[in-house]
N, C-alpha and C positions, 0 to 999 in steps of 0.2 A: 504494499499499500503505502503509495506518494507520503512526504509528510504533507502536514498543511499549510500552503503559504498564507502567510501572516497577513492581517490589514497593516497598513501604511501606521497607524496608530499605536499595533501591538509591537509593530517592530522597531519605532523608536522612543517605544518606555511606553503608553500609559496617559492618562493624562496627567499626572503630574508630572512627566518627563515636558507635556505640552504647555501648560500653565507655565512653566519655569520658563521656557523659549516664550512667549508669548509675552510674560513681564518680561522679562530682560529684555527684549526686540521693544518695547515701549517703555525703556527707560533712555534708552538710545536715540531715540526718534524725535527728544525738542531739539539737541544738539546738532539735528541733522538738516543742513539747508532744503535741501528739496521736499522732506517730509514732514516738517517743523510745519509747517504753514497749513498740513491737510487736518493736524493732528490738534492743532490749538486750543478747540474749544471743548475738546472729548471728555465726558465724564469719564473719571476713573477709572469706571465698572466696564468703560468698552473694551479693556483686554483682556476681563472673564469673557465677554459675550463672545471676541472673536477665539477665544481657545475652544469655546464649547463649542462654536460655528466648527472649524477644522476637526477638531477631534470629531464627531460627527460626521463630516467627507470624508475622512481616513478611516473610517468604520468603528467609530467608538461610539459611547453613548450618546442617543438624541435629545441630550438634554436643551439645545439650540433652537431646537422645532417644538418641543416639549413647554420652554419657558418664556421663545421668544417669537414666536410664529412661524419658524422654518425657512425656506430657500428663498419665498416669494416677500417675506419680510426681510431679509437682508439685502436684497435687492434695492428694497424700496428705501432702504436706509439707506444707499450709493447712491442713488439720484440724484443729477445736480453735482457734483462732487469736483465732477472735471478735472479730474485726476487724469496729467498728464502720461506722456510716453516714458518719457525721464523719470516721472515719478513711479511709475510701474516698474521699470528695470529694478530702478533704486530700494522700492519694498522688497523685490525679491531677495537682491543683492544681501541685503542688509539683515533679511531675514535667514539667508544660508549663512552669512558668518557667524551670524547668534548662535546657528545652532554648531557650527565649528568649536566657537567657542565653549560652547557647554558640552563639547565632545559627543553630540547627538549620533547614535550609527554613523559610519563613514564608509563603509563599504560602497561598490560603486552600485551595485543592487539601489538598495536603500535609495542612496543620493540621487540616484537618478529619476527614481519613483516619483520622489519627491519634488526635484526640480520638476516633472512633466507633471503630476496634481498642480504646483503653484501656477505655470505657465499655461495649462491647461482651464485653470480655475479664473485668470487675469479673460484669457480669451474669451469663457463662455461669458464672463461679466460685462465688458465690454459689447459683446453681440446684446446681451438683454438688457444694459442699461440705453440702446439705441431704440429710436421709434420706428415701429416698421409700418408698412403697410396699411394707412388708416387708424393708426396706435400712435397714443402716446408712448413714452418709456413707462410708466407706472401699469397701464395694458398691457405693455407689450411682456415684462416680467413675469402678471398674473399669467397671463396666456401660457409662455413657456413654460410656467411652472404645472399647471394644470395639463397640460399636454404628452406631458412626462417627462418634462426635459431639465430634471433635477442630476446632478451628480454624485450622489449622497452615497458613501459608503462602498466604493466599490475596491475589491480587495488590491491589495499588490500585486502586481503580476498579471495582471488580465486587462 
């Protein structure tokens, strides 16, 4: 019998490791010239919500959906933020730098899966945040999720 492929959530060390990653990442954001303006007015609990969302996407507990309304709600929170391509690239790079700093798994399989999820998530989000034929951004986000366009909890390796 082949070994079970872990979810990214399991592979990175679970919710505790992910919370440390996100907390440390957001400690760095205020001193980053590209990211600081995006997060200047974020409430303190923002990093907890991000950790819950990523945990769920990576195959962990469904706390974000249960507590904050799921994928469509996350998309709505990002409407009108005007995130630029340099800011997107910096967000991904700083998160990966922080993962290295905290010594999250560095094996090529984990790292490639992590980068793929982050890049895919941003590409999917960019698409969802764009108005589509006759709909505004909010309606497009709702329609995308209702049509099954969620990227929740895909196991690593698939």
